[in-house]
N, C-alpha and C positions, 0 to 999 in steps of 0.2 A: 638264562633262566627267566622264566616268566613269573610275574607276581600272581599270587593266588588271591582272588577276591571272594569275600563271603557271598553266597547266593542272595540275591535281592538287595545287595548294598546300593547298587545304582538306582534301584527303585525307591529307596528311602530318600536319596538325594533329589530325584525327580519330584517326588511327592512334596518335599519341602520347598522346592522352587515353584511348583505350580500354584501354591497358595499366594506367593508374591505376584505371579503373573495374573492370577484372578483378581487380586486387589488392584493392580495396575489397570486391568480391563475395566473394573468398576469405576475407577477415577476417570478414565477416558470416556466412558459412556455418560457419566454425570456431566463432565465438561462439555460434551457435545449437546446434551439436553439443555444445559444452561445457555449455550449459544443460540439454540433454537427458541428459547423462551424469552430472552432479553428483547424488549421492544425497540423498534427502529422508527425513526421519523424523518421526514423531509421538512425541516424547520419552516414554520409559518405557511406550509402548503398542505401537508397531509401527514396524519399519524398512521404510519404503516402497521403498527402493532408488532406482535411477535412474528418472526420469520415463519415458524410452523403454521401459524394461523393465516398469514398472508398467502402462503403457498397452497395450503389445503382448501381455503375458501375461494381461491382464484380471484382475489381482489385485483382491481385495475388501478393504474396510476392516475393521479390527478395532475393535469397540466395547467400551467398559468399562461394566459395569453400575453405575450410580450408587447403586442400593439396596444393593449388596454390592461396594463398591470393593475392588480388590486391596490387599494389604499395602503401606503407604506412600502410598496415595492417599486423599484426602478426597473426599466426594461432590461438592464444588465442582470439584475437579481432574478428576474423572471426567467431569462435564458439559462442562467446558472442552475436554477431550481429544476428546469426542464431537462437539463443535461444529467443531473444527479438525482434521478427518480427513485422511487421506493423499490422498484424491481432491482436496480443495481445495488442499493443499500442492503436489501434483503439477501441477495445472492452473495454479497461480500460476507455476510454473517452465516448464511445457511450452508454454504459449501464447506467451510472449515468445520462447522458443527457436524455435518454428515460424515466428513472424513474421520473426525474424532470418534463419533459414535460407532461408525462402521469398523474402525480399527479396534475399538474396544470389544465389540461383539466377536470379531475374528480372533482376537487374542484370548478372549474368554472361552471360545470353542476349542481353540488349540490347547489351552490349559486343562480343560475338562477331559479332552481325549487323551492328553499325555498322562493325566492323573489316573484315569481309568486303566490305561495300558500298564502303568507302573504298579498299580494295586493288583491287577491281574497277575503280573509277573511275580510280585511278592508272595501272593497266595500260592502260586505254583512252586515257588522256591522253598516254601515251608514244609 
């Protein structure tokens, strides 16, 4: 014998779950935006700024000449600063930020489509 389910019962469950998914999507988008907005710097060489600003404005890296390092720098510190440039620091922050924000948008779209489908099914069942 099969169990009899009330029409639209699954729709009610989906609608309650989609609000949780939408909230999670919002958290992911905000976390991604925060990662895009937190400033990055290459200490004593260059202030890279926010990753979003660095990428959108197409800023370039500042290099330190290891043969003539600035005052307060050794040649080894100059080489280390050149290896760990702003572009690498920005990428290390921008890629996870983009993944978080993109995942949040995708999850939000999924939640919206699922809720729309469930509400349509509930209306038809009534």
